[in-house]
C-alpha positions as CSV (number, residue, x, y, z in Angstrom):
1,M,-0.1,0.0,0.0
2,T,1.5,3.2,-1.0
3,M,2.0,5.8,1.7
4,F,1.0,8.8,-0.5
5,D,-2.3,10.1,0.3
6,P,-4.6,10.2,-2.8
7,P,-6.4,13.7,-3.1
8,L,-9.5,13.6,-1.0
9,P,-12.9,13.6,-3.1
10,S,-14.7,17.0,-3.4
11,A,-17.4,17.1,-0.7
12,G,-20.8,18.1,-1.9
13,S,-21.8,17.0,-5.4
14,G,-24.6,16.9,-8.0
15,D,-27.8,19.0,-7.6
16,E,-27.2,19.7,-3.9
17,L,-23.8,21.6,-4.5
18,L,-25.1,23.2,-7.6
19,A,-28.1,24.6,-5.6
20,L,-25.7,26.0,-3.1
21,R,-23.5,27.5,-5.8
22,L,-26.1,29.1,-7.7
23,R,-27.9,30.7,-4.7
24,L,-24.4,32.0,-3.2
25,Q,-23.6,33.5,-6.8
26,D,-27.1,35.1,-7.0
27,L,-26.6,36.7,-3.5
28,H,-23.3,38.1,-4.7
29,R,-25.0,39.5,-7.8
30,R,-27.8,41.1,-5.8
31,A,-25.1,42.6,-3.4
32,G,-23.8,44.3,-6.3
33,K,-20.9,42.1,-7.1
34,P,-18.5,43.5,-4.7
35,S,-14.8,42.5,-5.6
36,Y,-13.2,39.7,-3.7
37,R,-10.7,42.1,-2.2
38,Q,-13.6,44.3,-1.0
39,L,-15.3,41.5,0.6
40,A,-12.0,40.1,2.3
41,T,-11.6,43.9,3.7
42,R,-15.0,43.8,5.0
43,I,-14.4,40.1,6.7
44,Q,-11.0,41.2,7.9
45,A,-10.4,37.3,8.4
46,L,-10.1,35.7,4.9
47,S,-8.2,36.5,2.1
48,H,-9.5,37.5,-1.2
49,T,-8.5,34.2,-2.6
50,T,-10.4,32.1,0.0
51,V,-13.4,34.5,-0.7
52,H,-13.2,33.9,-4.4
53,I,-12.9,29.9,-3.8
54,V,-15.9,30.3,-1.5
55,I,-18.1,32.1,-3.9
56,R,-16.9,29.9,-6.9
57,C,-18.1,27.0,-4.9
58,E,-16.7,24.2,-7.2
59,R,-16.1,22.1,-4.0
60,L,-18.0,22.4,-0.8
61,P,-16.4,25.2,1.3
62,R,-15.6,25.2,5.0
63,W,-18.7,26.3,6.8
64,G,-17.0,28.9,8.8
65,N,-15.6,30.5,5.6
66,L,-19.1,30.4,4.0
67,E,-20.7,31.9,7.0
68,L,-18.4,34.7,7.0
69,V,-19.0,35.4,3.3
70,V,-22.7,35.4,3.6
71,E,-22.6,37.6,6.4
72,A,-20.5,40.0,4.4
73,L,-23.1,40.0,1.6
74,A,-25.9,40.4,4.0
75,G,-27.4,37.1,3.3
76,D,-29.6,34.8,5.2
77,V,-27.2,32.7,7.4
78,E,-29.8,30.2,8.2
79,E,-30.8,29.6,4.8
80,F,-27.3,29.0,3.7
81,R,-26.6,26.6,6.6
82,R,-29.3,24.5,5.4
83,L,-28.0,24.3,1.8
84,W,-24.7,23.6,3.1
85,L,-25.8,20.7,5.2
86,T,-27.8,19.3,2.5
87,A,-24.7,19.3,0.2
88,E,-22.7,17.9,2.8
89,A,-25.1,15.2,3.4
90,A,-25.1,14.2,-0.3
91,A,-21.4,13.8,-0.7
92,S,-20.0,10.3,-0.5
93,T,-17.1,11.3,1.4
94,T,-17.3,14.2,4.1
95,V,-14.5,16.6,4.3
96,G,-16.0,19.6,5.9
97,P,-16.0,20.6,9.7
98,A,-17.9,17.4,10.7
99,A,-15.1,15.2,9.2
100,A,-12.5,17.4,10.7
101,T,-14.1,17.1,14.0
102,K,-14.2,13.4,13.9
103,A,-10.5,13.4,12.8
104,A,-9.7,15.5,16.0
105,V,-11.7,13.3,18.3
106,D,-10.3,10.0,16.9
107,A,-6.8,11.4,17.3
108,R,-7.4,12.1,20.9
109,P,-4.8,10.2,23.4
110,G,-6.4,7.0,24.3
111,H,-9.1,7.2,21.8
112,V,-9.6,3.8,19.9
113,A,-10.9,4.4,16.3
114,H,-13.4,2.1,14.7
115,T,-10.7,0.4,12.7
116,G,-9.3,-1.1,15.7
117,Q,-6.1,0.9,15.4
118,S,-4.7,3.3,18.1
119,P,-3.7,6.4,16.3
120,E,-0.6,8.4,17.9
121,P,-1.8,11.6,19.8
122,L,-2.0,14.6,17.5
123,K,-1.1,18.0,18.9
124,S,-2.8,21.1,17.8
125,P,-1.6,24.8,17.8
126,A,-2.6,26.2,21.4
127,T,-6.0,28.1,20.7
128,P,-7.6,29.9,23.6
129,P,-11.2,28.6,24.4
130,A,-14.1,30.5,23.2
131,S,-15.8,32.7,25.6
132,P,-19.1,34.7,25.3
133,S,-17.2,38.1,25.1
134,R,-15.3,37.0,22.2
135,P,-16.7,38.2,18.7
136,R,-18.2,35.2,16.7
137,R,-15.8,35.8,13.7
138,Q,-12.7,35.3,16.0
139,V,-14.3,32.0,17.3
140,L,-14.8,30.9,13.9
141,I,-11.4,31.6,12.7
142,S,-9.8,30.1,15.8
143,L,-11.9,26.8,15.3
144,S,-11.0,26.6,11.7
145,A,-7.3,26.7,12.6
146,V,-7.7,23.9,15.0
147,L,-9.7,21.8,12.7
148,A,-7.1,22.4,9.8
149,A,-4.4,21.2,12.0
150,A,-6.1,18.2,13.1
151,T,-6.4,17.0,9.7
152,T,-2.7,17.0,8.9
153,G,-1.7,13.9,11.0
154,V,-1.6,11.4,8.2
155,A,1.9,10.4,7.3
156,V,3.1,10.7,3.7
157,T,5.8,8.9,1.7
158,A,9.1,10.4,0.4
159,W,8.4,11.4,-3.1
160,L,11.1,9.2,-4.2
161,H,9.8,5.9,-2.9
162,N,7.8,5.0,-5.9
163,S,10.4,6.1,-8.6
164,P,11.6,3.1,-10.6
165,D,15.2,4.3,-10.4
166,R,15.4,4.8,-6.7
167,P,18.3,2.9,-5.1
168,A,17.0,0.2,-2.7
169,G,17.3,0.7,1.0
170,R,18.0,4.5,1.1
171,H,15.1,5.8,2.9
172,P,13.2,4.5,6.1
173,S,9.5,3.8,5.9
174,A,6.8,5.5,7.7
175,S,5.3,3.8,10.7
176,K,3.1,0.8,10.2
177,S,0.1,2.6,11.7
178,G,0.5,5.3,8.8
179,Q,0.3,8.2,11.2
180,H,3.5,9.8,12.5
181,T,4.3,13.6,13.1
182,V,7.9,14.6,13.6
183,P,8.0,16.8,16.7
184,L,9.6,20.3,16.4
185,N,11.4,22.0,19.3
186,D,9.6,24.5,21.3
187,T,11.4,27.5,19.5
188,L,9.2,27.1,16.6
189,T,6.3,29.2,18.2
190,G,6.3,32.1,15.8
191,E,7.0,35.8,16.2
192,P,6.7,39.0,14.1
193,L,9.9,39.9,12.4
194,G,10.8,43.4,13.5
195,G,8.1,43.5,16.3
196,P,4.4,44.3,16.0
197,L,3.4,46.4,13.0
198,S,2.6,50.0,14.3
199,D,-0.3,50.2,11.6
200,D,-1.8,48.3,8.8
201,D,-1.5,51.0,5.9
202,H,1.0,48.8,4.1
203,G,-1.3,46.0,3.3
204,A,-0.4,42.5,2.8
205,V,3.3,41.2,2.6
206,W,3.0,39.4,-0.9
207,T,6.6,38.2,-1.1
208,V,9.7,37.5,1.1
209,K,13.1,36.3,0.4
210,T,16.4,36.1,2.3
211,G,19.9,37.1,1.1
212,T,23.4,38.2,2.3
213,L,24.2,42.0,2.8
214,D,27.6,42.9,4.3
215,G,28.1,39.6,5.7
216,R,24.7,39.5,7.5
217,T,21.5,37.7,6.6
218,V,18.8,40.0,5.3
219,V,15.1,39.7,4.7
220,V,13.6,41.4,1.7
221,T,9.9,41.8,1.7
222,G,7.4,43.3,-0.9
223,R,4.1,44.8,0.3
224,Q,0.6,45.8,-1.1
225,D,1.8,49.4,-1.3
226,G,4.4,48.8,-3.8
227,V,7.3,49.3,-1.4
228,L,10.2,46.7,-0.6
229,Q,11.8,46.7,2.7
230,V,15.0,45.2,4.0
231,W,15.3,43.7,7.5
232,D,18.2,42.2,9.6
233,L,17.1,38.7,10.1
234,A,19.0,38.2,13.4
235,T,17.9,41.5,14.9
236,G,14.8,42.4,13.2
237,A,15.9,45.9,12.7
238,V,15.3,47.7,9.6
239,R,18.2,48.2,7.0
240,G,18.0,51.5,5.1
241,G,15.0,53.1,4.1
242,P,12.0,51.9,2.1
243,L,13.0,50.8,-1.5
244,A,10.4,52.7,-3.5
245,G,9.6,52.6,-7.2
246,H,6.9,50.3,-8.0
247,T,3.4,52.1,-8.1
248,K,1.4,49.0,-7.2
249,A,1.8,45.8,-5.1
250,V,5.0,43.8,-5.4
251,Y,4.1,40.3,-6.0
252,S,7.6,38.7,-6.2
253,V,11.0,39.3,-5.2
254,S,14.3,37.3,-5.7
255,V,17.7,38.1,-4.0
256,G,21.1,37.2,-5.1
257,S,24.5,38.6,-6.1
258,L,25.5,40.6,-9.3
259,N,29.0,41.5,-10.0
260,G,29.8,40.7,-6.2
261,R,27.2,43.0,-4.8
262,A,23.8,42.1,-3.1
263,T,21.0,42.5,-5.7
264,A,17.3,42.1,-5.7
265,V,14.8,41.8,-8.5
266,S,11.0,42.5,-8.0
267,G,8.0,42.1,-10.0
268,S,4.8,44.2,-9.5
269,V,1.2,44.6,-10.5
270,D,2.2,47.8,-12.2
271,G,3.7,45.5,-14.8
272,T,7.5,46.4,-14.3
273,L,10.5,44.5,-13.3
274,R,13.0,46.4,-11.1
275,L,16.6,45.9,-10.2
276,W,17.9,47.1,-6.9
277,D,21.6,47.3,-5.8
278,L,21.2,46.5,-1.9
279,T,24.9,47.4,-1.2
280,D,24.7,51.1,-2.0
281,G,21.3,51.5,0.1
282,R,19.8,53.6,-2.8
283,S,15.9,53.8,-2.6
284,A,15.3,53.7,-6.3
285,G,15.4,50.6,-8.5
286,R,16.4,50.6,-12.0
287,Q,13.3,49.5,-14.4
288,L,14.3,46.6,-16.7
289,G,12.7,46.9,-20.1
290,G,9.2,48.3,-20.6
291,A,6.1,47.9,-18.4
292,Q,3.8,45.3,-19.4
293,S,0.6,46.9,-20.7
294,S,-1.4,43.6,-20.3
295,G,-1.0,42.9,-16.5
296,S,1.3,42.3,-13.7
297,I,4.5,40.6,-13.3
298,N,3.5,37.9,-10.7
299,G,7.0,36.0,-10.4
300,V,10.8,36.4,-10.7
301,A,13.4,34.2,-9.8
302,L,17.3,34.7,-10.0
303,G,19.9,32.1,-11.4
304,T,23.2,31.5,-13.0
305,L,23.2,30.5,-16.7
306,A,26.7,29.8,-18.2
307,G,28.2,32.0,-15.6
308,R,26.0,34.9,-16.1
309,T,23.4,36.4,-13.5
310,V,20.0,35.9,-15.2
311,A,16.3,36.5,-14.0
312,V,13.3,34.6,-15.2
313,S,9.9,36.5,-14.9
314,A,6.2,35.2,-15.2
315,G,3.5,37.5,-16.3
316,D,-0.1,38.0,-16.6
317,D,0.6,38.4,-20.3
318,G,1.1,34.6,-20.5
319,T,4.9,34.9,-21.1
320,V,8.0,33.5,-19.5
321,R,10.9,35.8,-20.0
322,L,14.7,35.5,-19.5
323,W,16.7,38.5,-18.6
324,D,20.6,38.8,-18.8
325,L,21.3,41.0,-16.0
326,T,25.0,41.3,-16.9
327,V,24.4,43.4,-19.8
328,A,23.8,47.2,-19.5
329,D,20.2,47.4,-20.7
330,P,18.7,43.9,-20.3
331,S,15.6,43.1,-22.2
332,G,13.3,40.1,-21.5
333,R,13.6,37.4,-24.1
334,P,10.4,35.4,-24.2
335,L,10.8,31.8,-23.9
336,G,8.5,29.5,-26.1
337,E,5.1,30.5,-27.1
338,R,2.9,32.9,-25.3
339,L,0.1,31.3,-23.3
340,S,-3.4,32.1,-23.4
341,T,-3.6,32.3,-19.5
342,A,-1.5,34.2,-16.8
343,V,1.7,32.7,-15.6
344,K,1.7,33.1,-11.8
345,A,4.8,31.6,-10.4
346,V,8.5,30.7,-11.3
347,A,11.4,29.0,-9.7
348,V,15.0,28.5,-11.1
349,G,17.4,25.7,-10.2
350,D,19.8,23.2,-11.7
351,T,20.1,19.6,-12.7
352,G,23.8,19.3,-12.3
353,D,25.0,20.6,-15.6
354,R,21.8,22.3,-16.7
355,T,20.0,25.5,-15.6
356,I,16.1,24.9,-15.4
357,A,13.1,26.9,-14.6
358,V,9.7,25.6,-13.5
359,T,6.6,27.8,-14.2
360,G,2.8,27.5,-13.4
361,G,-0.3,29.5,-13.6
362,D,-3.9,30.0,-14.4
363,D,-4.0,27.0,-16.8
364,H,-3.2,24.7,-13.8
365,A,-0.1,23.2,-15.7
366,V,3.4,22.8,-14.2
367,R,6.2,23.2,-16.9
368,L,9.8,22.7,-17.1
369,W,12.2,24.7,-19.0
370,D,15.7,23.9,-19.9
371,L,17.3,27.2,-19.9
372,S,20.6,25.9,-21.0
373,A,19.1,25.1,-24.3
374,D,19.6,27.5,-27.3
375,H,15.9,27.8,-27.8
376,P,14.1,26.6,-24.4
377,V,10.9,24.8,-24.9
378,A,8.5,23.9,-22.1
379,R,7.7,20.4,-21.3
380,T,4.5,20.0,-19.2
381,L,4.9,17.9,-16.1
382,G,1.5,17.9,-14.9
383,D,-1.6,19.7,-13.5
384,H,-3.2,21.1,-10.5
385,D,-7.0,21.4,-10.4
386,G,-6.7,25.2,-10.1
387,T,-4.4,28.0,-10.4
388,I,-0.7,27.4,-9.4
389,W,0.4,30.0,-6.9
390,S,3.9,29.1,-6.0
391,L,6.8,26.9,-6.8
392,A,9.9,26.1,-5.4
393,V,12.8,23.7,-6.5
394,G,15.2,21.7,-4.4
395,T,17.3,18.4,-4.3
396,L,16.9,15.2,-2.5
397,D,20.0,12.8,-2.7
398,D,21.3,15.0,-5.5
399,R,18.1,14.4,-7.4
400,P,16.2,17.7,-8.4
401,F,12.5,18.0,-7.5
402,A,9.8,20.9,-7.7
403,L,7.3,21.7,-5.2
404,S,4.1,23.4,-6.3
405,A,1.2,25.1,-4.4
406,G,-2.3,25.1,-5.8
407,D,-5.6,26.9,-5.6
408,D,-7.1,23.4,-5.3
409,G,-5.8,23.0,-1.8
410,T,-3.0,20.7,-2.6
411,T,0.9,20.8,-2.1
412,R,2.5,18.7,-4.8
413,V,6.0,17.4,-5.2
414,W,7.6,16.5,-8.8
415,N,10.6,14.4,-9.4
416,L,12.4,16.0,-12.2
417,T,14.7,13.2,-13.0
418,V,12.1,10.9,-14.5
419,P,10.5,11.2,-18.2
420,E,6.9,11.7,-17.0
421,P,6.9,12.6,-13.2
422,V,3.6,12.5,-11.3
423,G,2.9,15.2,-8.9
424,R,2.4,13.5,-5.5
425,T,0.2,15.2,-3.0
426,L,2.0,16.0,0.4
427,G,-0.6,15.6,3.1
428,P,-4.4,15.9,2.8
429,Q,-6.3,18.1,0.0
430,L,-7.3,21.4,1.9
431,D,-10.5,23.2,1.4
432,T,-8.6,26.5,1.1
433,A,-6.0,27.6,-1.4
434,V,-2.2,26.8,-0.7
435,K,-0.6,30.0,-1.6
436,A,3.3,29.6,-0.8
437,V,5.7,26.7,-0.7
438,A,9.6,26.8,0.3
439,V,12.3,24.1,0.4
440,A,15.5,24.0,2.5
441,K,18.1,21.7,3.8
442,L,18.1,21.1,7.5
443,G,21.4,19.6,8.2
444,S,21.6,16.8,5.6
445,R,17.9,16.6,5.4
446,S,15.8,18.0,2.7
447,V,12.5,19.6,4.1
448,A,9.5,21.2,2.5
449,F,6.9,23.8,3.8
450,S,3.6,25.1,2.6
451,G,1.2,27.8,3.7
452,G,-2.0,29.3,2.6
453,D,-5.2,30.9,3.4
454,D,-5.9,29.0,6.5
455,G,-2.8,30.5,8.2
456,V,-1.3,27.0,8.9
457,L,2.3,26.5,8.3
458,R,2.9,22.7,7.3
459,G,6.2,21.0,6.7
460,W,7.5,17.5,5.6
461,D,10.8,15.5,6.0
462,L,11.1,14.5,2.3
463,A,13.4,11.6,2.9
464,T,10.9,9.8,5.1
465,G,7.6,11.7,4.2
466,H,6.9,12.3,7.7
467,P,5.0,15.5,8.4
468,Y,6.2,18.1,10.9
469,E,3.7,19.1,13.6
470,T,1.9,22.3,12.1
471,R,2.2,25.9,13.5
472,T,-0.2,28.6,12.9
473,A,0.2,32.2,11.9
474,P,-2.1,35.0,12.9
475,S,-3.6,35.3,9.2
476,G,-3.2,33.8,6.0
477,I,0.2,33.0,4.5
478,E,0.9,34.6,1.2
479,A,4.6,33.9,0.8
480,L,7.3,31.6,2.4
481,T,11.0,31.4,2.5
482,T,13.6,29.7,4.5
483,H,17.3,30.3,5.7
484,A,19.3,27.4,7.0
485,V,22.8,27.5,8.7
486,G,23.8,23.9,9.6
487,D,21.2,22.4,11.7
488,R,19.4,25.7,12.5
489,L,16.5,26.6,10.2
490,T,14.5,29.7,10.0
491,V,11.1,29.9,8.1
492,L,9.6,33.3,7.3
493,A,6.1,33.8,5.9
494,G,4.7,37.1,4.4
495,L,1.0,37.4,6.0
496,W,-2.3,38.8,4.6
497,S,-2.3,40.9,7.8
498,G,0.8,42.8,6.8
499,A,3.2,41.1,9.2
500,T,6.3,39.2,8.3
501,W,6.1,36.1,10.6
502,K,9.3,34.0,11.8
503,W,9.6,30.6,13.1
504,T,13.0,29.1,14.2
505,L,13.7,25.5,14.3
């Protein structure tokens, strides 16, 4: 029996789910069709992506999320509760709050499930008990976080276990019970980088990356207000003034070195790509090429190609572009044919002697590019069942892999050494979007992390497939990055609330 969990079936199907969907979309229309961002601002507990997923209603949404959206649209909560319960009852497999509650009960110490097996105790993030004085919205969000954590206790296999070319005897198997979580030390409790925010005028932190500046590790964040900020990782202090130049939200940043100087490249909703020399502390970045008139630049990643520093960008215009940053006036060379849908994410890595890029976006496909080829052409690896929001590239036993985050609630890992890789799902399918993924080396171990609209940080040891205990951020996770020194690992998250959250392992 494979230890990879298959994707959970969608709860709520047929006429019952359709009735809920049509009624919800009618309510949205009667309310004047406010944007998802407007509704998220009203709710103050869900991101615009989660609001979008709820209203689209292709799968049965979590009841707590649906209730908040209905309240924001001034709908009849009791009417939608009846519709939701009817759709849930009609599903062949329930993955809503009832199932999550049962998973939490079955996982209690000493509780014996109906299967006759005794599951290992499952730890949930500490959540204060609800009291009559707490607003219902806070109670719902706290409950959602606990239920989401409760469903993550199922072990997953290492992604190489089922590869036909895997050397025998290299990786230990999971426990016979199929359930095992790797405990994390007590320092992984989480804290805001730089202390509590003084205000929330800056909006969400959409992107976060680490780099080296003057021998110290720094964190570069990109925000909703179009500003980048550099922080000292160890002290949390701000390094220099805000990096201003973008006129709209910064969706992506990548940090590296160009001609021996600390460098960042950022992509924005304003359609521009900007190059920043972090060493000289100047607040203005140089624009690369012209602005994209057809939408934002959603992703950017730095790499080295034939000894030259390059950037790869992903845009709403359906293009993937390669930028040679060593020339005086770089222009983005389109790779392959333009897609008919937006490219949302890109990651760059190597396969030993070849530089590669992995991209994904609104067409749900994960694509692999050989940047070392004279004329790079994409090879489709596989698909999610929704938009791909984030990608990362790493190695396990010197074998390259890609990690992808999807609007379909899945985190998937792809073995890039086989001709036709299958995107194996890490953990259960969630009913909220996975927005960010990151990979790291913790000592000799390859580890992966994901986060999304439910605000839960999930992690896995890829050599064994065992999940780490989950941790919860104060709001939805929009971006993730890691920084490792020996056996010490820091995980950083950009949050919907505008904070940058830090966990230290």
